[in-house]
Every structure is written in C-alpha cells, then in structure tokens.
N, C-alpha and C positions, 0 to 999 in steps of 0.2 A: 492464362491457366497457371496457378501457382504449383510448383513442383519441388521435390527434393531428390538428391541422389544419395544412394545408400550403397557404398562400395568401399572395401578396405584396400583396393589397389589404387595408389596415388596417381599413377599414369592415366589409368581408366578414368578416374574422377575428372582429370584435367581435360581429357578429351571430351567427355560428356558435358562438362561445364562449358566448353567452347561451343558445342553444338547447341546446348540450351540457350545460350546468350545470342547466338545467330538466328535463332527460330523466334520470330516477332511475337508469336502468341504465348510463348512460355515466359514465367518469371521465376527464377531460381531463388528459393527461400533458404536453402542451406545444403551443405554436403556432410555426410557422416559416414564416418569409418567403421561404425558398429551399428547393429539393429536396435540395441537398447536405447541408445540416444535418439535414434530416429523414431522409434515408438514413443518416447516421452515427447518429442516435438508434436508428434500427430495428436497426443493426448492434449496438449495445450492449445494447438491451433486447428480449428475446424475448417480452415479455408484452403488446405492443401488438397489439390485435386489429382495429383499424379505422383507416383513414386517410380523412380528408376532404380531397380533393385538388383544387386548380385546375389547369387544363391549361396555361395560359400562365404560365411561371414563368421567373425569370432563372437563367442558367448551364445548367440541365438542365429541360426542360419536363416536363409530367406524363407524357408517353408514354415518354420516355427514362427518366424515373424509374421507372415500373412495369416497364419492360423490363430495368431493371438488377437488379431484386430476384429471387433465386432462388425465394425462398419468401415471396411477397408476402402481407400480411395482407388482410383484407376492404378493399376500396376503393370509396368513394362519390365520384364526381366532382362538383364544384361549379364551374360555369362560366357565363360570360355568353354564350358562343357555342354555338349549337345544332348547328353543322355537324360538330363533333368526336364527336357521340354514337355514331354507327355504329362509327367506329374504336375508341372506348372500350370498347364491348362485345366486340371482338375480345380484349381483355385480360381478360375475365371479371369486369368491374367490377360490384358489387352493384346500383347504380343511378346515374342521371345526373340531377343537379338543376340546373335553370337559375336563374341569378341574375335578379332578386331572389328569394330563396327564403322561402316562408312557413313558419311553424312547422308547420302541419298537413302540408305535404309533406315537410319534414324528419322528422317523426315517422313518417310512412308509409315512408320509406327506411329508418330505424333498425329499425322493427317487422319489415320484410322481412330485414334483417341477422340480427336475433335468431331469427327464425322459421326461416330457411332455412340459415344459414351458422354459427350458433354451435353448438359441441359439444353433443350431447345424450347423455343416459344411454341406453346400449343394452347388452344382454346381452354380457359380455365373452368368452362362449364362441363367439359367432357363430351360436347357434341360432335367433335371431330370423328370422322369415319375412317376405319381402316379395313382392309381385306385380309382374310386369313385363310390359309390353304386347308381345306378339309377333304380328304381323299383327292379326287381329281378335279375338285371345284374350288373356287375362291368365294368365301362367304363374307358378306359386308357386315361389319359390327361397329356400333358406336361405342366409344371408349367407356362411357358412363354406365353402359350394360354390363361391364365386367364388375362382379361382386367381389372376387378376390383373386390374387395371382400367387401361385405356389411354386417355389424352386423344386426341380426335379433332376438332380445331377446336372448335366449339361443342358437341359432344357427348362422351359417354365410351362406351366398350364395356366391358361386364361379361363376362369370359371364364371359362367353367368347363371341366371336363374333356370336356364333350360338345356344348357349345353356346356361342353368342356373342349378347349382346343390346346393342343400341345405344339408349342413352336420352338425352334433351335435359337434360343436367346439366352443371355444371362440375366440375372436379377438386376444387377447395376445398369445394364442397357435398358431393360424394360421400365425400370423406376424412372429413367430420365426421359422416357417417351410419354409417361403419363402425367397429366396435369395435377400439380400438387394442390389445387383447389378441391379436387374430387377424391384423390388418393393419398395414402400415407403408408410408409413401410412401418411395420410393427415387430418385425422379427427378421432374422437372417434369411428366413424362407418364406416370409408372407408380406405381401402388399395387399391392403384392404381398401374397399370403397367406403369412405367415411359415412355416407348417407345410410349404410347398411348396418351400422353399429347399433345393437340393442342395449347392451350393458358392458361395463368395463370392470374386471375384477383385479386381484393383486397381481397376477401373472398371466392373465388371459382375457379375451373379450368374446362376446357373443355376437354373431351376425346372422342376418336372416338370408337364406338362399333357398329358392324353390319352395318357399312356405315351411321351412324347418329351420331349426337353429343350429348353427354350426360354432364349436368353440374353436378359438384361434389363439395360439400362444403369443405372449407379448414379451420381447426380449428386454432385459433389464436396462440396456443403453437406449432403447427405443421409447421407453414408457414416459420419460419426460417431455419428449417432443410431442407425443401422442396428447398428453394431457394440456400442453400448451397450445395445441392446435385446435382443441374442440372447446366449446362453450361449457364451462363447469360453473354451476351455481350451488354454493355451499356455505354454511354458516361457519 
C-alpha cells in the first residue's frame, strides 16, 4: 500500500517514517511538511492509498485538506490534540492516532486499514451473497441486486428495486467491497450498478429502480472514469 506522511513536525515525521519502513505492506512515497504540496502529489499520482495526516498544518489545515479532495484516499489522522477526533470522523477517517504514537498502536491502525478499506477480490459478476441486518433479522442479498448506494452522513443506504437497507459503513469501505465489474462510483455520495444506467447527461445520469427513473448526479472528477468504463459508440 503506497502512502505519504503529511506533518510539519520533523520529529514526528521521522518516527512515522521509521514505523512505515518497518511495516512490510507499506511503501512510503514521500513526506510533506505542508498540505498544499501533499495535495499536488495526490493530483499527480493516483496510486497513493493512504495518507498519515497531521491536523494543524501551515497554509491549509488537515480538515481543509481532506475537504478539498474529491476522491480522498484512506486517511489516518496523527495529532497531539484529542479535541479534533470527533470532527475528524465526520470525514470518514480510518483512525485517529494521538502523539506520541507507539508502534503497536500504529500497527493496529494499519491492520484496520488493510482489513476493511483495501480492495479485496470478489466475484466480478456480483453473484456473491451478503447478509444485511433488517430489524431483528438478517436478510440475504446478492450484490448485483443493489441498484445504487447513497452516502448518508456516517451511514450508507443500499437501494434495491424493492427495498432499502441502511448500514453503518463508509462510502470508501463499501466501494472496496463491491465488484468493479458491476458497480462504479459516480459521485462523492453515489455508487451505481452499471447495468441499471439508462442515459448519461452532462452532470447526471438516469437509472431504473423499481420501474421508475431516478436521476443521479455525476461528479466532475468521476465523469471520465465513468465514460472510460462503459461502451460508447459515437461518430
């Protein structure tokens, strides 16, 4: 997993760099003392999967940095201040580490990232079945039955032709659980089943759900990947 460190504290950077180099599954791409340089690096490289980010940074603080990213990678906050934790989790960060950070606590955060947020191999047909809690029962659902997924604060809703399920998950985590052959993310708040697309407009698309048409917004940074992913025949 390629990662970067964004921290203006030289000692903290040195400690984190040592931890990253000791962890076999991590590859350190670079260390940045300001958020602007880190953001430029993320714009140039699409293979960075993890950012170790301090909150109090020059020019652009950690929250402004996260808010400026349309498709943020996994983010672990490293901070000396405990009071930012609640706000940080509103940005769907993977974990919040308080300085000074022990190597065992660092490993726990990375293990969590790899276990829940790294892409995993799933059937590319969407035939894989999952169980979702509904009331006091567990309901079996095939992934390909999901028409679209919508972000709802700290939850996501899985929408089928006949039902809607709300689960405590992040969009990033659910995106990594869904087969890319069936689903594609088209907006910060929406993942759609590609087979349900009826038409694509400039900034939105129409899908069929339950016999009716629903309009879904398409984010600017997601449009190219959407068009590259589908078959387009044009003169």
